[in-house]
C-alpha positions in Angstrom: 0.0 0.2 0.2 1.2 3.4 -1.0 0.5 4.6 2.9 -2.9 4.3 5.1 -4.5 7.1 2.9 -3.7 9.2 -0.2 -5.3 12.5 -1.2 -6.3 13.9 -5.0 -5.0 17.2 -5.9 -8.2 19.4 -4.4 -7.2 17.8 -0.9 -9.4 15.0 -0.9 -9.1 12.0 1.5 -9.7 9.4 -1.2 -8.2 6.3 1.6 -11.3 3.8 0.6 -10.0 0.9 -1.1 -7.3 2.4 -2.4 -4.1 0.6 -2.6 -1.9 2.2 -5.5 -1.3 5.9 -7.0 -2.9 4.3 -10.3 -6.2 3.7 -8.6 -5.9 7.1 -7.0 -5.8 9.0 -10.9 -2.7 10.3 -9.8 -0.8 11.7 -13.0 1.9 9.9 -14.3 4.2 12.2 -14.7 4.5 14.0 -10.7 5.6 17.5 -9.7 8.5 17.6 -6.9 5.6 19.1 -4.7 2.8 16.3 -6.0 5.3 13.5 -5.0 6.0 15.2 -1.4 2.6 15.5 -0.6 2.2 11.6 -1.8 5.0 10.5 0.3 4.5 12.9 3.3 7.6 14.5 2.9 9.0 18.0 2.4 10.0 19.1 -1.2 13.3 19.6 0.0 13.9 15.9 0.9 12.3 14.4 -2.6 15.0 16.9 -4.0 17.8 15.7 -1.8 17.0 12.0 -3.3 17.4 13.2 -6.6 20.4 15.0 -6.4 21.8 11.6 -4.5 20.4 9.4 -7.5 18.2 7.8 -5.3 15.1 8.6 -7.1 15.0 8.3 -10.3 13.4 11.4 -12.3 12.9 13.6 -15.7 14.4 17.0 -15.8 11.9 18.7 -18.4 14.0 22.4 -18.3 14.8 23.4 -14.9 12.2 21.5 -13.2 12.3 17.9 -12.2 9.3 15.3 -13.0 8.7 12.2 -11.4 7.2 9.2 -13.2 4.4 7.7 -10.8 6.0 3.8 -10.9 9.2 5.3 -10.0 7.8 7.1 -7.1 6.0 3.5 -6.2 8.7 1.6 -6.6 10.5 3.8 -4.3 8.0 4.4 -1.8 8.2 0.4 -1.6 11.9 -0.1 -1.2 12.0 3.1 1.2 9.4 0.9 3.6 11.3 -2.2 2.9 14.8 -0.1 4.0 12.7 1.2 7.1 11.5 -2.3 8.5 15.2 -3.9 8.4 
C-alpha cells in the first residue's frame, strides 16, 4: 500500500479501498511538490533524493518530474529498508 491514505489534488482524502497510486488517478508524471505530498515529506527531501540519485526523475527544463511508477517503486523500497 502506498500509505494509509492518499489525497487527490484538491486535498480530499480518497482512502476507501485505494491501494495504489494508479487507483487514485495520480498523474503519470508528478511534480516535486506532488511527490512530496504523496510521500508526506518535504519538497527538500524529494530534491535531496533526486540529487543523490536515489529517486529517478526526468528533467524538463529547470524542473524535475517523477514517474508515478518510479515513485511507487521507491516508496516500496524505502518501506522495506525502514523495516529492516
